[in-house]
MDAnalysis code that builds the backbone (N, CA, C; Angstrom):
import MDAnalysis as mda
import numpy as np

u = mda.Universe.empty(732, n_residues=244, atom_resindex=np.repeat(np.arange(244), 3), trajectory=True)
u.add_TopologyAttr("name", ["N", "CA", "C"] * 244)
u.add_TopologyAttr("resid", np.arange(1, 245))
u.add_TopologyAttr("resname", ["MET", "THR", "ASP", "ASP", "HIS", "TRP", "THR", "PRO", "PRO", "THR", "VAL", "MET", "LEU", "ALA", "VAL", "ASP", "LEU", "VAL", "ILE", "LEU", "THR", "LEU", "ARG", "ASP", "SER", "ARG", "MET", "HIS", "VAL", "LEU", "LEU", "VAL", "GLU", "ARG", "GLY", "VAL", "GLU", "PRO", "TYR", "LYS", "GLY", "ALA", "TRP", "ALA", "LEU", "PRO", "GLY", "GLY", "PHE", "LEU", "ARG", "HIS", "ALA", "GLU", "GLU", "ASP", "LEU", "THR", "ALA", "ALA", "ALA", "HIS", "ARG", "GLU", "LEU", "ALA", "GLU", "GLU", "ALA", "ALA", "MET", "ASP", "VAL", "GLU", "THR", "LEU", "HIS", "LEU", "GLU", "HIS", "PHE", "GLY", "VAL", "TYR", "GLY", "THR", "PRO", "GLY", "ARG", "ASP", "PRO", "ARG", "GLY", "ARG", "VAL", "VAL", "SER", "VAL", "ALA", "TYR", "LEU", "ALA", "ILE", "ALA", "PRO", "GLY", "LEU", "PRO", "GLU", "PRO", "THR", "ALA", "GLY", "THR", "ASP", "ALA", "ALA", "GLY", "ALA", "ARG", "TRP", "GLN", "ARG", "THR", "ASP", "GLN", "VAL", "LEU", "CYS", "GLY", "GLU", "LEU", "ALA", "LEU", "ALA", "PHE", "ASP", "HIS", "GLN", "ARG", "VAL", "ILE", "GLU", "ASP", "GLY", "VAL", "GLU", "ARG", "ALA", "ARG", "ALA", "LYS", "LEU", "GLU", "ARG", "SER", "SER", "LEU", "ALA", "THR", "ALA", "PHE", "CYS", "ALA", "PRO", "THR", "PHE", "THR", "ILE", "THR", "ASP", "LEU", "GLN", "ARG", "VAL", "TYR", "GLU", "ALA", "VAL", "TRP", "GLY", "ILE", "SER", "LEU", "ASP", "PRO", "ARG", "ASN", "PHE", "TYR", "ARG", "LYS", "VAL", "GLN", "LYS", "SER", "SER", "GLY", "PHE", "ILE", "VAL", "ALA", "ALA", "ASP", "THR", "ASP", "HIS", "LYS", "ILE", "THR", "THR", "GLY", "ARG", "PRO", "ALA", "ARG", "LEU", "PHE", "LYS", "ALA", "GLY", "ALA", "ARG", "LYS", "ASP", "LEU", "TYR", "PRO", "PRO", "MET", "VAL", "ARG", "PRO", "THR", "GLU", "SER", "PRO", "ASP", "THR", "LYS", "GLY", "SER", "GLU", "GLY"])
u.atoms.positions = np.array([
    [17.320, 27.663, -12.950],
    [16.159, 28.441, -12.522],
    [15.807, 28.070, -11.088],
    [15.624, 29.068, -10.237],
    [15.285, 28.821, -8.843],
    [13.782, 28.705, -8.676],
    [13.356, 28.179, -7.539],
    [11.942, 28.035, -7.256],
    [11.224, 29.371, -7.229],
    [11.958, 30.471, -6.931],
    [11.336, 31.790, -6.865],
    [10.794, 32.237, -8.218],
    [11.349, 31.709, -9.299],
    [10.943, 32.094, -10.648],
    [10.088, 31.032, -11.339],
    [9.699, 30.020, -10.593],
    [8.930, 28.918, -11.193],
    [7.448, 29.084, -10.905],
    [6.652, 29.027, -11.961],
    [5.208, 29.106, -11.818],
    [4.610, 27.747, -12.165],
    [3.896, 27.125, -11.242],
    [3.336, 25.793, -11.553],
    [2.334, 25.878, -12.691],
    [2.340, 24.902, -13.593],
    [1.400, 24.917, -14.712],
    [-0.032, 24.682, -14.242],
    [-0.960, 25.231, -14.986],
    [-2.369, 25.003, -14.690],
    [-2.798, 23.695, -15.337],
    [-3.135, 22.722, -14.523],
    [-3.502, 21.388, -15.007],
    [-4.881, 21.033, -14.463],
    [-5.748, 20.557, -15.350],
    [-7.059, 20.064, -14.938],
    [-7.018, 18.536, -14.856],
    [-7.571, 17.984, -13.799],
    [-7.545, 16.537, -13.559],
    [-8.906, 15.934, -13.880],
    [-8.881, 14.838, -14.635],
    [-10.115, 14.184, -15.070],
    [-9.998, 12.676, -14.897],
    [-11.117, 11.986, -15.087],
    [-11.146, 10.524, -15.084],
    [-11.848, 10.057, -16.356],
    [-11.397, 8.940, -16.905],
    [-12.049, 8.282, -18.033],
    [-12.264, 6.825, -17.669],
    [-13.364, 6.244, -18.179],
    [-13.723, 4.880, -17.798],
    [-13.871, 3.984, -19.010],
    [-13.139, 2.873, -19.009],
    [-13.279, 1.835, -20.024],
    [-14.064, 0.697, -19.380],
    [-15.350, 0.593, -19.727],
    [-16.230, -0.438, -19.180],
    [-16.481, -1.467, -20.277],
    [-16.081, -2.710, -20.039],
    [-16.163, -3.768, -21.040],
    [-17.113, -4.868, -20.574],
    [-17.825, -5.446, -21.542],
    [-18.661, -6.612, -21.263],
    [-18.777, -7.436, -22.531],
    [-19.340, -8.638, -22.409],
    [-19.589, -9.496, -23.570],
    [-21.073, -9.479, -23.882],
    [-21.387, -9.249, -25.148],
    [-22.768, -9.267, -25.626],
    [-22.776, -10.015, -26.955],
    [-23.621, -11.050, -27.044],
    [-23.687, -11.865, -28.261],
    [-22.308, -12.398, -28.638],
    [-21.569, -12.860, -27.634],
    [-20.260, -13.488, -27.823],
    [-19.217, -12.537, -28.416],
    [-19.407, -11.243, -28.231],
    [-18.412, -10.268, -28.671],
    [-18.171, -9.259, -27.556],
    [-16.950, -8.760, -27.496],
    [-16.632, -7.780, -26.478],
    [-17.127, -6.397, -26.912],
    [-17.742, -5.692, -25.967],
    [-18.280, -4.356, -26.212],
    [-17.731, -3.387, -25.179],
    [-17.644, -2.118, -25.577],
    [-17.203, -1.056, -24.682],
    [-18.327, -0.030, -24.551],
    [-18.468, 0.533, -23.367],
    [-19.498, 1.539, -23.118],
    [-19.040, 2.896, -23.637],
    [-19.876, 3.521, -24.480],
    [-19.596, 4.848, -25.016],
    [-20.770, 5.767, -24.726],
    [-20.467, 7.061, -24.623],
    [-21.509, 8.077, -24.460],
    [-21.367, 9.100, -25.579],
    [-22.504, 9.653, -25.982],
    [-22.508, 10.717, -26.983],
    [-22.386, 12.053, -26.254],
    [-21.370, 12.832, -26.629],
    [-21.133, 14.085, -25.928],
    [-22.235, 15.095, -26.235],
    [-22.755, 15.713, -25.169],
    [-23.827, 16.678, -25.336],
    [-23.354, 18.111, -25.360],
    [-22.041, 18.325, -25.128],
    [-21.488, 19.678, -25.084],
    [-20.185, 19.716, -25.863],
    [-19.746, 20.918, -26.201],
    [-18.430, 21.094, -26.812],
    [-17.349, 20.936, -25.738],
    [-16.138, 20.532, -26.141],
    [-15.737, 20.181, -27.507],
    [-16.242, 18.791, -27.915],
    [-16.222, 18.550, -29.215],
    [-16.651, 17.281, -29.795],
    [-18.123, 16.984, -29.528],
    [-18.955, 18.001, -29.508],
    [-20.379, 17.781, -29.312],
    [-20.921, 16.859, -30.400],
    [-21.669, 15.840, -30.002],
    [-22.220, 14.869, -30.935],
    [-21.311, 13.686, -31.217],
    [-20.044, 13.752, -30.781],
    [-19.112, 12.646, -31.002],
    [-19.242, 11.630, -29.871],
    [-18.784, 10.411, -30.156],
    [-18.804, 9.349, -29.140],
    [-17.500, 9.358, -28.371],
    [-17.593, 9.077, -27.079],
    [-16.433, 9.141, -26.206],
    [-16.631, 8.197, -25.031],
    [-15.583, 8.026, -24.262],
    [-15.690, 7.274, -23.020],
    [-16.424, 8.102, -21.977],
    [-17.179, 7.461, -21.090],
    [-17.719, 8.213, -19.967],
    [-16.584, 8.726, -19.089],
    [-16.759, 9.915, -18.564],
    [-15.725, 10.509, -17.724],
    [-15.923, 11.999, -17.601],
    [-15.014, 12.649, -16.894],
    [-15.119, 14.085, -16.723],
    [-14.159, 14.586, -15.666],
    [-14.260, 15.866, -15.366],
    [-13.358, 16.516, -14.434],
    [-13.749, 16.237, -12.977],
    [-12.754, 16.287, -12.097],
    [-13.046, 16.270, -10.676],
    [-13.809, 17.541, -10.317],
    [-14.733, 17.440, -9.393],
    [-15.577, 18.584, -9.026],
    [-14.875, 19.549, -8.085],
    [-14.011, 18.999, -7.225],
    [-13.316, 19.863, -6.273],
    [-12.037, 19.160, -5.837],
    [-11.172, 19.890, -5.174],
    [-9.840, 19.396, -4.832],
    [-9.887, 18.206, -3.883],
    [-10.961, 18.085, -3.102],
    [-11.039, 17.010, -2.114],
    [-11.697, 15.737, -2.662],
    [-12.200, 15.772, -3.897],
    [-12.899, 14.593, -4.419],
    [-11.911, 13.473, -4.729],
    [-12.211, 12.282, -4.231],
    [-11.383, 11.108, -4.490],
    [-11.504, 10.690, -5.951],
    [-10.418, 10.214, -6.533],
    [-10.423, 9.846, -7.949],
    [-11.426, 8.733, -8.248],
    [-11.422, 7.680, -7.446],
    [-12.353, 6.584, -7.694],
    [-13.788, 7.028, -7.484],
    [-14.013, 7.879, -6.493],
    [-15.352, 8.412, -6.282],
    [-15.801, 9.239, -7.475],
    [-14.881, 10.003, -8.055],
    [-15.208, 10.785, -9.245],
    [-15.546, 9.874, -10.421],
    [-14.822, 8.758, -10.556],
    [-15.103, 7.816, -11.629],
    [-16.501, 7.216, -11.471],
    [-16.872, 6.814, -10.255],
    [-18.211, 6.286, -10.013],
    [-19.283, 7.335, -10.295],
    [-19.031, 8.558, -9.879],
    [-20.008, 9.621, -10.093],
    [-20.217, 9.877, -11.584],
    [-19.137, 9.960, -12.348],
    [-19.255, 10.226, -13.780],
    [-19.987, 9.108, -14.503],
    [-19.748, 7.866, -14.096],
    [-20.429, 6.745, -14.736],
    [-21.925, 6.795, -14.459],
    [-22.285, 7.170, -13.257],
    [-23.704, 7.278, -12.915],
    [-24.349, 8.449, -13.638],
    [-23.646, 9.569, -13.736],
    [-24.205, 10.760, -14.359],
    [-24.341, 10.616, -15.870],
    [-23.362, 9.986, -16.533],
    [-23.349, 9.962, -17.990],
    [-24.035, 8.749, -18.593],
    [-24.082, 7.634, -17.858],
    [-24.687, 6.427, -18.416],
    [-25.784, 5.856, -17.525],
    [-26.075, 6.544, -16.428],
    [-27.142, 6.133, -15.510],
    [-27.012, 4.662, -15.113],
    [-25.783, 4.222, -14.813],
    [-25.533, 2.836, -14.446],
    [-25.315, 2.712, -12.957],
    [-25.782, 1.607, -12.383],
    [-25.536, 1.289, -10.987],
    [-24.090, 0.817, -10.869],
    [-23.277, 1.629, -10.226],
    [-21.845, 1.354, -10.220],
    [-21.381, 0.584, -8.985],
    [-22.294, 0.288, -8.072],
    [-21.880, -0.328, -6.811],
    [-21.299, -1.722, -7.010],
    [-21.756, -2.424, -8.047],
    [-21.284, -3.792, -8.264],
    [-20.058, -3.861, -9.169],
    [-19.615, -2.724, -9.684],
    [-18.470, -2.714, -10.592],
    [-17.173, -2.473, -9.832],
    [-16.188, -3.317, -10.090],
    [-14.861, -3.105, -9.526],
    [-14.029, -2.320, -10.535],
    [-13.715, -1.076, -10.195],
    [-12.926, -0.230, -11.085],
    [-11.448, -0.361, -10.744],
    [-10.640, -0.589, -11.770],
    [-9.203, -0.768, -11.605],
    [-8.466, 0.311, -12.398],
    [-7.613, 1.062, -11.722],
    [-6.818, 2.078, -12.412],
    [-5.789, 1.397, -13.316],
    [-5.681, 1.859, -14.564],
    [-4.704, 1.215, -15.449],
    [-3.838, 2.187, -16.234],
    [-4.063, 3.490, -16.151],
    [-3.209, 4.388, -16.923],
    [-3.482, 5.849, -16.633],
    [-2.503, 6.685, -17.002],
    [-2.622, 8.138, -16.885],
    [-2.260, 8.733, -18.241],
    [-3.081, 9.674, -18.715],
    [-2.913, 10.256, -20.046],
    [-2.826, 11.772, -19.910],
    [-1.716, 12.332, -20.372],
    [-1.510, 13.766, -20.200],
    [-0.758, 14.430, -21.321],
    [-0.799, 13.859, -22.520],
    [-0.099, 14.464, -23.654],
    [-0.640, 15.863, -23.911],
    [0.233, 16.859, -24.029],
    [-0.249, 18.215, -24.335],
    [-1.071, 18.226, -25.620],
    [-2.200, 18.951, -25.594],
    [-3.053, 19.051, -26.766],
    [-4.115, 17.978, -26.859],
    [-4.164, 17.059, -25.918],
    [-5.171, 15.982, -25.985],
    [-6.585, 16.512, -25.765],
    [-6.684, 17.702, -25.168],
    [-7.991, 18.323, -24.920],
    [-7.885, 19.807, -25.284],
    [-8.747, 20.293, -26.173],
    [-8.648, 21.694, -26.601],
    [-8.956, 22.700, -25.498],
    [-9.475, 22.261, -24.370],
    [-9.816, 23.191, -23.294],
    [-8.622, 23.558, -22.430],
    [-7.489, 22.909, -22.644],
    [-6.309, 23.205, -21.849],
    [-5.551, 21.948, -21.504],
    [-4.609, 22.065, -20.597],
    [-3.789, 20.921, -20.197],
    [-4.607, 20.033, -19.259],
    [-5.008, 18.885, -19.762],
    [-5.849, 17.957, -19.009],
    [-5.101, 16.640, -18.822],
    [-4.983, 16.207, -17.596],
    [-4.423, 14.900, -17.260],
    [-5.572, 14.014, -16.810],
    [-5.709, 12.862, -17.443],
    [-6.824, 11.964, -17.154],
    [-6.320, 10.650, -16.579],
    [-6.952, 10.221, -15.503],
    [-6.679, 8.928, -14.893],
    [-7.724, 7.942, -15.418],
    [-7.268, 6.859, -16.037],
    [-8.176, 5.909, -16.679],
    [-8.431, 4.707, -15.787],
    [-9.700, 4.280, -15.763],
    [-10.130, 3.130, -14.973],
    [-10.738, 2.078, -15.896],
    [-10.594, 0.814, -15.504],
    [-11.116, -0.314, -16.266],
    [-12.049, -1.140, -15.396],
    [-13.154, -1.579, -15.995],
    [-14.006, -2.597, -15.381],
    [-14.449, -3.543, -16.485],
    [-14.385, -4.839, -16.225],
    [-14.886, -5.834, -17.168],
    [-15.765, -6.785, -16.378],
    [-17.029, -6.863, -16.771],
    [-18.001, -7.617, -15.976],
    [-19.076, -8.189, -16.876],
    [-19.683, -9.302, -16.473],
    [-20.770, -9.904, -17.249],
    [-22.109, -9.269, -16.924],
    [-23.066, -9.454, -17.829],
    [-24.453, -9.105, -17.554],
    [-24.729, -7.647, -17.306],
    [-23.946, -6.750, -17.875],
    [-24.199, -5.328, -17.656],
    [-25.409, -4.885, -18.480],
    [-26.248, -4.019, -17.925],
    [-27.505, -3.654, -18.586],
    [-27.307, -2.645, -19.707],
    [-28.385, -2.401, -20.448],
    [-28.367, -1.345, -21.446],
    [-28.199, 0.001, -20.740],
    [-27.252, 0.833, -21.187],
    [-27.068, 2.127, -20.539],
    [-28.136, 3.119, -20.968],
    [-28.379, 4.091, -20.127],
    [-29.295, 5.187, -20.421],
    [-28.540, 6.490, -20.247],
    [-28.631, 7.366, -21.218],
    [-27.909, 8.633, -21.146],
    [-28.333, 9.410, -19.913],
    [-27.354, 9.859, -19.122],
    [-27.639, 10.640, -17.937],
    [-27.650, 12.123, -18.233],
    [-27.467, 12.901, -17.196],
    [-27.591, 14.357, -17.320],
    [-26.474, 14.971, -18.150],
    [-25.306, 14.307, -18.215],
    [-24.153, 14.899, -18.879],
    [-23.884, 14.337, -20.273],
    [-24.817, 13.558, -20.824],
    [-24.589, 12.944, -22.129],
    [-25.871, 12.971, -22.946],
    [-25.699, 13.025, -24.281],
    [-26.853, 13.011, -25.174],
    [-27.295, 11.599, -25.514],
    [-26.427, 10.626, -25.306],
    [-26.751, 9.242, -25.617],
    [-25.729, 8.321, -24.987],
    [-26.048, 7.040, -24.918],
    [-25.133, 6.045, -24.369],
    [-25.430, 4.711, -25.034],
    [-24.398, 3.926, -25.308],
    [-24.610, 2.641, -25.963],
    [-23.404, 1.740, -25.769],
    [-23.634, 0.442, -25.991],
    [-22.546, -0.530, -26.058],
    [-22.066, -0.598, -27.502],
    [-20.761, -0.531, -27.697],
    [-20.171, -0.559, -29.035],
    [-19.169, -1.704, -29.113],
    [-19.231, -2.473, -30.191],
    [-18.264, -3.549, -30.368],
    [-16.844, -2.995, -30.385],
    [-15.968, -3.604, -29.582],
    [-14.610, -3.081, -29.468],
    [-13.816, -3.240, -30.760],
    [-14.098, -4.293, -31.541],
    [-13.342, -4.457, -32.776],
    [-13.602, -3.308, -33.740],
    [-14.812, -2.745, -33.711],
    [-15.127, -1.615, -34.578],
    [-14.417, -0.344, -34.121],
    [-14.157, -0.258, -32.828],
    [-13.401, 0.879, -32.307],
    [-11.909, 0.710, -32.584],
    [-11.389, -0.480, -32.328],
    [-9.957, -0.718, -32.467],
    [-9.470, -0.560, -33.899],
    [-10.333, -0.860, -34.870],
    [-9.923, -0.741, -36.271],
    [-10.142, 0.668, -36.802],
    [-10.663, 1.574, -35.982],
    [-10.876, 2.945, -36.414],
    [-12.162, 3.172, -37.177],
    [-13.049, 2.174, -37.182],
    [-14.309, 2.315, -37.907],
    [-15.180, 3.412, -37.312],
    [-15.086, 3.589, -35.990],
    [-15.849, 4.629, -35.310],
    [-14.880, 5.645, -34.728],
    [-14.935, 6.881, -35.214],
    [-14.051, 7.926, -34.706],
    [-14.534, 8.389, -33.337],
    [-13.601, 8.536, -32.400],
    [-13.923, 8.941, -31.043],
    [-13.327, 10.309, -30.723],
    [-13.898, 10.948, -29.711],
    [-13.389, 12.232, -29.257],
    [-12.069, 12.059, -28.500],
    [-11.309, 13.154, -28.441],
    [-10.057, 13.216, -27.685],
    [-9.106, 12.088, -28.137],
    [-8.396, 11.500, -27.192],
    [-7.508, 10.366, -27.487],
    [-8.117, 9.063, -26.973],
    [-9.439, 8.983, -27.006],
    [-10.113, 7.867, -26.351],
    [-9.919, 6.537, -27.071],
    [-9.589, 6.539, -28.360],
    [-9.286, 5.267, -29.007],
    [-8.036, 4.652, -28.381],
    [-7.029, 5.478, -28.143],
    [-5.807, 4.969, -27.513],
    [-6.103, 4.452, -26.114],
    [-6.937, 5.174, -25.361],
    [-7.283, 4.735, -24.005],
    [-7.994, 3.383, -24.061],
    [-8.910, 3.213, -25.022],
    [-9.610, 1.937, -25.162],
    [-8.645, 0.829, -25.561],
    [-7.728, 1.126, -26.475],
    [-6.729, 0.128, -26.876],
    [-5.968, -0.376, -25.653],
    [-5.539, 0.546, -24.790],
    [-4.792, 0.152, -23.598],
    [-5.683, -0.616, -22.617],
    [-6.946, -0.197, -22.486],
    [-7.859, -0.893, -21.588],
    [-8.165, -2.303, -22.053],
    [-8.371, -2.473, -23.356],
    [-8.635, -3.802, -23.907],
    [-7.416, -4.703, -23.701],
    [-6.230, -4.149, -23.908],
    [-5.023, -4.955, -23.691],
    [-4.914, -5.381, -22.233],
    [-5.263, -4.501, -21.307],
    [-5.247, -4.881, -19.896],
    [-6.257, -5.995, -19.627],
    [-7.447, -5.897, -20.225],
    [-8.459, -6.941, -20.041],
    [-7.972, -8.271, -20.602],
    [-7.339, -8.230, -21.765],
    [-6.820, -9.467, -22.360],
    [-5.760, -10.102, -21.479],
    [-4.922, -9.267, -20.878],
    [-3.886, -9.786, -19.984],
    [-4.501, -10.375, -18.715],
    [-5.600, -9.788, -18.236],
    [-6.254, -10.313, -17.035],
    [-6.754, -11.730, -17.266],
    [-7.218, -12.035, -18.479],
    [-7.677, -13.386, -18.764],
    [-6.527, -14.375, -18.816],
    [-5.330, -13.893, -19.063],
    [-4.182, -14.786, -19.074],
    [-3.827, -15.264, -17.664],
    [-3.987, -14.372, -16.687],
    [-3.440, -14.644, -15.362],
    [-4.487, -14.776, -14.258],
    [-5.772, -14.617, -14.606],
    [-6.817, -14.757, -13.586],
    [-7.948, -15.625, -14.111],
    [-8.848, -16.002, -13.215],
    [-9.985, -16.846, -13.585],
    [-11.190, -16.021, -14.008],
    [-10.971, -14.773, -14.402],
    [-12.061, -13.865, -14.758],
    [-13.001, -14.452, -15.801],
    [-12.485, -15.228, -16.749],
    [-13.310, -15.747, -17.847],
    [-14.496, -16.552, -17.344],
    [-14.342, -17.259, -16.225],
    [-15.441, -18.092, -15.730],
    [-16.637, -17.246, -15.285],
    [-16.416, -15.977, -14.976],
    [-17.519, -15.107, -14.562],
    [-18.491, -14.849, -15.705],
    [-18.055, -15.051, -16.940],
    [-18.895, -14.823, -18.107],
    [-19.598, -16.093, -18.568],
    [-19.405, -17.167, -17.836],
    [-20.069, -18.429, -18.144],
    [-21.209, -18.669, -17.162],
    [-22.081, -19.599, -17.519],
    [-23.132, -20.036, -16.602],
    [-22.486, -20.761, -15.413],
    [-23.262, -21.041, -14.330],
    [-22.685, -21.750, -13.175],
    [-21.997, -23.056, -13.559],
    [-22.559, -23.776, -14.537],
    [-21.864, -24.916, -15.125],
    [-21.730, -24.665, -16.618],
    [-20.611, -25.076, -17.182],
    [-20.303, -24.741, -18.566],
    [-19.412, -25.803, -19.176],
    [-19.363, -25.817, -20.490],
    [-18.473, -26.717, -21.212],
    [-17.158, -26.005, -21.512],
    [-16.175, -26.766, -21.899],
    [-14.901, -26.179, -22.321],
    [-15.115, -25.268, -23.527],
    [-16.032, -25.653, -24.394],
    [-16.327, -24.814, -25.564],
    [-16.895, -23.464, -25.132],
    [-17.764, -23.463, -24.128],
    [-18.304, -22.205, -23.608],
    [-17.173, -21.310, -23.106],
    [-16.251, -21.885, -22.367],
    [-15.130, -21.117, -21.826],
    [-14.234, -20.608, -22.948],
    [-14.011, -21.449, -23.948],
    [-13.173, -21.049, -25.079],
    [-13.766, -19.835, -25.800],
    [-15.091, -19.807, -25.923],
    [-15.738, -18.680, -26.606],
    [-15.499, -17.370, -25.878],
    [-15.422, -17.420, -24.558],
    [-15.125, -16.200, -23.804],
    [-13.725, -15.704, -24.137],
    [-12.764, -16.610, -24.125],
    [-11.394, -16.218, -24.456],
    [-11.296, -15.691, -25.880],
    [-11.982, -16.319, -26.800],
    [-11.942, -15.857, -28.187],
    [-12.551, -14.463, -28.328],
    [-13.631, -14.206, -27.593],
    [-14.288, -12.904, -27.677],
    [-13.401, -11.798, -27.122],
    [-12.732, -12.059, -26.011],
    [-11.895, -11.027, -25.389],
    [-10.569, -10.878, -26.120],
    [-9.938, -11.988, -26.470],
    [-8.650, -11.919, -27.151],
    [-8.785, -11.524, -28.617],
    [-9.963, -11.736, -29.212],
    [-10.170, -11.366, -30.602],
    [-9.512, -12.298, -31.596],
    [-9.320, -13.549, -31.216],
    [-8.706, -14.531, -32.115],
    [-9.431, -15.863, -31.978],
    [-9.267, -16.718, -32.994],
    [-9.788, -18.085, -32.922],
    [-8.742, -18.976, -32.261],
    [-9.199, -19.930, -31.454],
    [-8.305, -20.807, -30.715],
    [-8.498, -22.246, -31.145],
    [-7.418, -22.999, -31.163],
    [-7.486, -24.419, -31.460],
    [-8.059, -25.150, -30.246],
    [-9.162, -25.880, -30.405],
    [-9.819, -26.516, -29.247],
    [-8.912, -27.447, -28.463],
    [-8.088, -28.226, -29.149],
    [-7.236, -29.173, -28.436],
    [-6.179, -28.456, -27.608],
    [-5.547, -27.432, -28.183],
    [-4.553, -26.675, -27.431],
    [-5.185, -25.942, -26.254],
    [-6.389, -25.394, -26.468],
    [-7.065, -24.683, -25.402],
    [-7.388, -25.629, -24.246],
    [-7.929, -26.785, -24.550],
    [-8.265, -27.763, -23.512],
    [-7.015, -28.159, -22.732],
    [-5.914, -28.347, -23.435],
    [-4.668, -28.744, -22.779],
    [-4.186, -27.658, -21.808],
    [-4.277, -26.397, -22.230],
    [-3.846, -25.296, -21.357],
    [-4.740, -25.172, -20.126],
    [-6.051, -25.342, -20.333],
    [-6.977, -25.255, -19.205],
    [-6.669, -26.338, -18.181],
    [-6.425, -27.553, -18.649],
    [-6.168, -28.661, -17.740],
    [-4.853, -28.494, -16.989],
    [-3.892, -27.788, -17.589],
    [-2.598, -27.587, -16.929],
    [-2.691, -26.580, -15.792],
    [-3.672, -25.681, -15.859],
    [-3.808, -24.640, -14.841],
    [-4.613, -25.188, -13.667],
    [-3.921, -25.698, -12.678],
    [-4.549, -26.384, -11.556],
    [-5.496, -25.459, -10.793],
    [-6.716, -25.962, -10.516],
    [-7.691, -25.222, -9.737],
    [-8.471, -24.182, -10.507],
    [-8.224, -24.071, -11.822],
    [-8.933, -23.085, -12.634],
    [-10.407, -23.473, -12.750],
    [-10.672, -24.697, -13.209],
    [-12.031, -25.215, -13.291],
    [-12.038, -26.621, -12.706],
    [-13.212, -27.051, -12.259],
    [-13.361, -28.404, -11.711],
    [-14.573, -29.044, -12.357],
    [-14.589, -30.368, -12.390],
    [-15.689, -31.090, -13.016],
    [-16.972, -30.901, -12.217],
    [-18.081, -30.695, -12.936],
    [-19.400, -30.641, -12.308],
    [-19.949, -32.056, -12.174],
    [-21.058, -32.193, -11.470],
    [-21.602, -33.527, -11.198],
    [-22.365, -34.120, -12.372],
    [-22.802, -33.248, -13.306],
    [-23.628, -33.737, -14.410],
    [-22.992, -33.388, -15.738],
    [-23.465, -34.043, -16.776],
    [-23.046, -33.763, -18.138],
    [-24.169, -33.056, -18.877],
    [-23.789, -32.309, -19.898],
    [-24.769, -31.586, -20.711],
    [-25.311, -32.530, -21.780],
    [-26.624, -32.754, -21.756],
    [-27.232, -33.665, -22.713],
    [-27.355, -33.002, -24.078],
    [-26.909, -33.680, -25.102],
    [-27.035, -33.196, -26.468],
    [-27.806, -34.212, -27.291],
    [-28.300, -33.780, -28.437],
    [-29.191, -34.619, -29.237],
    [-28.493, -35.878, -29.732],
    [-27.277, -35.697, -30.268],
    [-26.537, -36.841, -30.797],
    [-25.135, -36.848, -30.217],
    [-24.513, -37.998, -30.259],
    [-23.147, -38.107, -29.784],
    [-23.052, -38.189, -28.271],
    [-21.842, -38.093, -27.771],
    [-21.588, -38.205, -26.352],
    [-21.986, -36.930, -25.626],
    [-22.476, -37.038, -24.384],
    [-22.793, -35.831, -23.605],
    [-21.543, -34.984, -23.391],
    [-21.705, -33.660, -23.457],
    [-20.575, -32.766, -23.235],
    [-20.298, -32.666, -21.741],
    [-19.052, -32.786, -21.344],
    [-18.678, -32.733, -19.942],
    [-18.830, -31.308, -19.418],
    [-19.423, -31.176, -18.236],
    [-19.654, -29.862, -17.647],
    [-18.638, -29.576, -16.544],
    [-18.297, -28.288, -16.418],
    [-17.348, -27.833, -15.406],
    [-17.943, -26.652, -14.657],
    [-17.298, -26.282, -13.578],
    [-17.639, -25.072, -12.835],
    [-16.345, -24.407, -12.391],
    [-16.440, -23.134, -11.999],
    [-15.250, -22.395, -11.603],
    [-14.601, -23.035, -10.382],
    [-13.283, -23.131, -10.416],
    [-12.550, -23.637, -9.276],
    [-12.279, -22.542, -8.259],
    [-11.568, -22.911, -7.214],
    [-11.298, -21.960, -6.135],
    [-10.155, -21.020, -6.467],
    [-9.330, -21.375, -7.428],
    [-8.139, -20.565, -7.721],
    [-8.515, -19.322, -8.506],
    [-8.010, -18.175, -8.077],
    [-8.261, -16.911, -8.765],
    [-7.086, -16.478, -9.642],
    [-5.873, -16.834, -9.238],
    [-4.681, -16.526, -10.032],
    [-4.219, -17.799, -10.724],
    [-4.115, -17.757, -12.038],
    [-3.816, -18.957, -12.810],
    [-2.318, -19.224, -12.868],
    [-1.953, -20.475, -12.612],
    [-0.567, -20.901, -12.784],
    [-0.554, -22.343, -13.266],
    [0.088, -22.591, -14.424],
    [0.668, -21.575, -15.303],
    [-0.418, -20.724, -15.958],
    [-0.078, -19.508, -16.386],
    [-1.082, -18.626, -16.993],
    [-1.550, -19.142, -18.343],
    [-2.726, -18.671, -18.766],
    [-3.277, -19.013, -20.078],
    [-2.717, -18.032, -21.103],
    [-1.520, -18.280, -21.564],
    [-0.830, -17.338, -22.444],
    [-1.486, -17.321, -23.818],
    [-1.688, -16.116, -24.349],
    [-2.279, -15.966, -25.672],
    [-1.368, -16.543, -26.756],
    [-1.948, -17.101, -27.811],
    [-1.141, -17.513, -28.959],
    [-0.477, -16.291, -29.598],
    [0.523, -16.534, -30.408],
    [1.252, -15.435, -31.046],
    [0.511, -14.866, -32.242],
    [-0.616, -15.477, -32.617],
    [-1.442, -14.968, -33.711],
    [-1.858, -13.539, -33.415],
    [-1.848, -12.675, -34.433],
    [-2.192, -11.274, -34.237],
    [-3.647, -11.140, -33.814],
    [-3.957, -10.165, -32.903],
    [-5.314, -10.024, -32.385],
    [-6.275, -9.522, -33.417],
    [-7.583, -9.721, -33.098],
    [-8.697, -9.183, -33.847],
    [-8.966, -9.869, -35.186],
    [-8.305, -11.016, -35.450],
    [-8.621, -11.737, -36.683],
    [-10.035, -12.295, -36.618],
    [-10.439, -12.717, -35.427],
    [-11.807, -13.208, -35.272],
    [-12.768, -12.039, -35.126],
    [-12.352, -11.037, -34.344],
    [-13.238, -9.918, -34.089],
    [-13.601, -9.138, -35.333],
    [-12.781, -9.235, -36.392],
    [-13.050, -8.464, -37.594],
    [-14.031, -9.162, -38.510],
    [-14.419, -10.392, -38.155],
    [-15.378, -11.102, -38.995],
    [-16.754, -10.472, -38.826],
    [-17.583, -10.563, -39.868],
    [-18.880, -9.907, -39.900],
    [-19.811, -10.215, -38.823],
])
């Protein structure tokens, strides 16, 4: 077939956002309640179509997050992690979506914006196990986003951002357990942390406890890329996250 007989397909371009944070020592994902068809009333990731041909993808992602969840997006670092374009993923036509990830501490309660009927933080383990049905193929997008977040904790010092300025090894371990969705052996975890040079450094004071020896306090080190990485155990994920 020559180019003279080829008609380019009509494709709509969209963005979807996987925003993750820790709340009550569990990982949560930001969801919005759709206010329009298709899937009106269903929960989905914040996102939407580009407004015009000149709109930048990242700018569109920031705009959609502000419009649908009324969140201040200036402090969020959005990272592109996937493209989704399976035919039939959207009943409105052929839609290709570029997915972005952000994982950050201390994110506020969302408020539904102009394009959504509601917004909330949802525990990721409840989404990953299929307990909450989502619109479109957004469960798969969340699965991929969570896996990217878990991998980031293996190779970067991101976990320390979810701790106080000074923290114990146990505090740090809880962050890894919440994101990875598994329980970790304290001795093995401590050994891995100590092997990763520059990951954390000793603080000047110890944490006073009622009985026993004071817990040693640490703070984030200067290193951002971990070597050797904090490799996840081979235990299957979500064994901890599925607990009540």
